[in-house]
C-alpha positions in Angstrom: 49.3 189.2 93.6 50.0 190.8 90.2 53.6 191.0 89.1 52.8 190.8 85.4 52.6 194.5 84.3 55.1 197.2 84.8 56.8 196.6 88.2 59.3 198.8 90.0 61.0 196.9 92.8 62.9 198.3 95.7 65.2 195.8 97.2 66.2 196.0 100.9 69.9 196.2 101.1 69.9 192.7 102.6 68.9 191.4 99.1 71.5 193.5 97.3 74.3 192.7 99.7 73.2 189.0 99.7 73.5 188.9 95.9 77.0 190.4 96.0 78.2 188.1 98.8 76.7 185.0 97.1 78.4 186.0 93.9 81.8 186.1 95.6 81.2 182.9 97.7 81.0 184.9 101.0 77.4 183.9 101.7 75.8 180.4 101.2 72.9 179.8 98.9 71.5 181.7 95.9 68.4 183.3 97.3 69.4 186.9 96.5 70.9 186.0 93.1 67.6 184.3 92.2 65.8 187.6 93.0 68.2 189.5 90.7 67.9 186.9 88.0 64.1 187.0 88.2 64.2 190.8 87.9 66.4 190.6 84.8 64.2 187.9 83.2 61.0 189.9 83.6 60.8 192.4 80.7 58.6 194.9 82.6 60.5 194.9 85.9 63.2 197.4 87.0 65.1 197.9 90.2 64.8 201.4 91.8 67.6 202.3 94.2 68.2 205.4 96.3 71.5 207.1 97.1 70.9 206.1 100.8 70.6 202.4 99.7 73.8 202.6 97.7 75.7 204.2 100.6 74.3 201.5 103.0 75.4 198.8 100.7 78.9 200.2 100.4 79.1 200.5 104.2 78.0 196.9 104.7 80.5 195.7 102.1 83.3 197.4 104.0 82.2 195.7 107.3 82.5 192.4 105.5 86.0 193.3 104.4 85.1 193.8 100.8 85.8 197.0 98.8 82.7 199.1 98.1 83.6 198.9 94.4 82.2 195.3 94.5 78.7 196.9 94.1 79.6 198.2 90.7 80.0 195.0 88.7 77.1 193.3 90.4 74.6 196.0 90.3 75.5 198.6 87.7 77.4 196.3 85.3 74.7 193.6 85.4 71.6 195.7 85.5 72.4 199.1 83.9 73.5 197.6 80.6 70.0 195.9 80.4 68.1 199.0 81.4 67.0 197.3 84.6 68.0 199.8 87.2 67.1 203.4 87.9 68.0 205.8 90.7 65.3 206.9 92.9 65.5 210.5 94.1 63.2 212.0 96.7 63.2 214.3 99.7 62.3 212.4 102.9 60.4 215.4 104.2 58.0 215.0 101.2 57.1 211.4 102.0 54.0 210.7 104.1 54.8 207.4 105.7 51.9 205.9 107.6 53.7 202.8 108.9 56.0 202.0 111.8 59.4 200.8 110.5 62.9 200.8 112.2 64.8 203.9 111.3 67.6 202.1 109.5 65.1 200.5 107.1 63.0 203.7 106.7 64.8 204.8 103.5 63.7 201.6 101.7 60.0 202.2 102.5 60.3 205.9 101.7 61.8 205.0 98.3 58.9 202.7 97.5 56.4 205.3 98.5 58.2 208.0 96.5 58.0 206.0 93.2 54.4 204.8 93.6 52.2 206.1 90.8 49.1 204.9 88.9 49.5 202.0 86.6 52.8 200.8 88.2 53.0 197.9 90.7 55.6 198.7 93.4 57.1 196.1 95.6 59.7 195.9 98.4 61.7 192.7 98.4 63.4 191.9 101.7 65.2 189.2 103.6 64.3 190.6 107.0 60.9 189.4 108.2 61.3 190.8 111.6 61.2 194.4 110.2 59.1 194.1 107.1 56.5 191.4 107.7 54.7 193.4 110.4 54.1 196.2 107.9 53.1 194.0 104.9 49.3 194.4 105.2 49.5 198.1 106.2 51.8 199.0 103.2 49.3 197.3 100.9 46.3 198.9 102.4 47.7 202.4 102.9 50.1 202.7 100.0 49.2 199.9 97.5 52.7 198.6 97.8 53.6 194.9 98.0 56.1 193.7 100.6 57.6 190.4 99.5 60.1 187.8 100.7 62.5 186.7 98.0 60.6 183.5 97.2 57.3 185.5 96.9 59.0 187.7 94.3 60.7 184.9 92.4 57.6 182.6 92.3 54.5 184.8 92.9 
């Protein structure tokens, strides 16, 4: 797997929320923070995030009893100042998605398909094997998009 050239990563919200919860001591471990650190340390990697993903993150934070503003210092403060995050805008009706994915994760896969273009490696990083592992081979074959667990992204 080639993660050396320009890479645009789409993180499942479980990774983003995990990094926030780990940072505030609300989730054990450092798996998600390691993914963010790896993204920051790789000069040619950026995170692409859609409005739907931001909204989902804010909703999940509220469910955990944390104010949605917690997303700002972790994501925007940490990544934007380094040029490591870019919004992803697309119209779902323009995305031809040839894989079966649960509806609540569909926007993650749509974002990855929307940003895919020649010369750029696109990957989805997730912590939900039940939803993403079944589509791993199909995403690579049909869309040339890598579907990776956190450890596969951190240490390819």
